[in-house]
N, C-alpha and C positions, 0 to 999 in steps of 0.2 A: 503495500499500500504504500502512496505517494507521504511524505512528510509534510504535515502542514500544521497549523495550529489547532483548528476545529473542523468536523466533519457532521453532515448533516445525515437523517436517518435514512436517505435512499443509499448514500455513499456508502456507509455502513454495510445496508441489507446486500446492495450487489456484490461489493468486494466479498463478504463472507459466503456470499449464498444462504442467506438466512431470511426469514421473514419477518416483518414486522411486529409481529406479534411472538415470538419467540425474542428478538432485540428487548422488546417491552418487559415480555414476563423474567427476562435475565435483570433486567434491572429492579421490578417489583421483588425479587428475592433477593436483591442486594449484593448479586456478584458485579453489576456493572455499577460503580459510586459514583457520587459528586458529578453528575450528568448535568451540563451546561444548558443556559437556554437564551434564544435570542431575543430582539426587540417583540415578535408574533408570540413567544413564550412555545415556540419550536426547539427540541432537543438540537443538541449540538457536542458530538463526543469529540474527546481530545487524544492526544497521542497515549494519556494514560488510561483512559477509556479502550484503544484500541490493543494495548499490552493485556488488558483485563480478558476482552473478548476472544483474544486468541490462546489465552490460559485455559478459558471454559472450554474451547472448541478444541484444544490438544488432549485435554481430561476427558471429555465425550469420546475420541477415536479410540482412546487406549481400552474404555471397557468393552 
């Protein structure tokens, strides 16, 4: 994934091939923390969030 400060929901879902529902569920479960918001209150994900998602996905593959 390209390196920049913030990513929107579509960029995350497309990059990791996951649904919005899955992404939001991981956030609700506390697996993805401190998700930012823009002026419209839409989610903005940071590089830290990207690393959290990578850990989640790698953990699910091993099972």
